C-alpha positions in Angstrom: 0.0 0.0 0.0 2.9 2.3 0.7 4.1 1.9 -2.9 0.7 2.6 -4.3 0.3 5.7 -2.1 3.8 6.9 -3.2 3.0 6.5 -6.9 -0.6 7.8 -7.0 -0.4 10.2 -4.0 -2.9 10.7 -1.2 -5.9 10.6 -3.5 -5.6 6.8 -4.0 -6.9 5.9 -0.6 -9.3 7.9 1.5 -9.0 7.9 5.3 -12.2 7.2 7.1 -13.0 6.9 10.9 -13.0 3.1 10.6 -9.8 2.9 8.5 -9.1 3.6 4.8 -11.2 3.1 1.7 -10.4 3.0 -2.0 -10.8 6.3 -3.8 -12.7 6.6 -7.1 -9.4 6.5 -8.9 -8.4 3.2 -7.1 -11.8 1.6 -8.0 -11.5 2.7 -11.7 -7.9 1.3 -11.9 -9.0 -2.0 -10.3 -11.8 -2.3 -12.8 -9.5 -1.5 -15.7 -6.9 -4.0 -14.4 -9.6 -6.7 -14.3 -10.7 -6.0 -17.9 -7.0 -6.1 -19.1 -6.4 -9.5 -17.4 -9.5 -11.2 -18.8 -7.9 -12.2 -22.2 -4.9 -13.5 -20.3 -7.1 -15.5 -18.0 -8.9 -17.0 -21.0 -5.6 -18.2 -22.5 -4.4 -19.7 -19.2 -7.8 -21.4 -18.7 -7.5 -23.0 -22.2 -4.0 -24.3 -21.3 -5.5 -26.1 -18.3 -7.6 -28.2 -20.6 -4.7 -29.0 -22.9 -4.2 -32.7 -23.6 -0.9 -33.4 -25.4 -2.2 -36.6 -27.0 -5.0 -34.7 -28.7 -2.7 -32.1 -30.2 -2.6 -32.5 -34.0 -0.6 -29.4 -34.9 3.0 -29.0 -35.8 5.8 -28.6 -33.2 9.1 -27.1 -34.3 12.2 -28.3 -32.6 15.4 -26.3 -32.8 18.3 -28.1 -31.1 22.0 -27.7 -31.2 23.5 -30.5 -33.4 25.7 -31.8 -30.5 22.8 -32.0 -28.2 20.6 -33.6 -30.8 23.2 -36.3 -31.3 23.3 -36.9 -27.5 19.7 -36.6 -26.6 17.9 -36.9 -30.0 16.6 -40.5 -29.8 15.4 -40.1 -26.2 13.8 -36.7 -27.0 12.0 -38.1 -30.0 10.7 -41.1 -28.1 9.4 -38.8 -25.3 7.8 -36.4 -27.8 6.2 -39.2 -29.7 4.8 -40.7 -26.5 3.4 -37.3 -25.2 2.3 -35.8 -28.6 1.4 -38.9 -30.5 -0.8 -37.1 -33.1 1.5 -34.1 -33.7 3.9 -33.5 -36.6 7.4 -32.4 -35.6 9.9 -30.3 -37.5 13.5 -29.8 -36.8 13.5 -26.5 -38.6 14.6 -28.0 -41.9 12.5 -31.1 -42.5 9.1 -32.3 -41.3 9.3 -35.5 -39.2 6.4 -37.9 -38.8 7.3 -39.4 -35.4 4.9 -42.4 -35.9 7.4 -43.8 -38.4 10.6 -43.1 -36.4 12.1 -44.9 -33.4 9.6 -47.6 -33.0 9.7 -49.1 -29.5 
């Protein structure tokens, strides 16, 4: 509250006999903040319902060549297991993981 009062001045909170109350400015800012956060909340809510196995889009993978040689097979197996319906790209070619690295 100290930071808010420093930034917005004494008009941000109004002192009352029983404590302090939000000023009209504070109430308007709270409403505006809520309206600005609504689109972000919608995106985050959509992510909560995300099921990797149902994802059918394309996933691009950009990995250092050295790391790809070291971790590539394990990475591809994990991705294929988690995103079994997705198409993967290493930035140069498209990879259908259903036909690679069969277990």
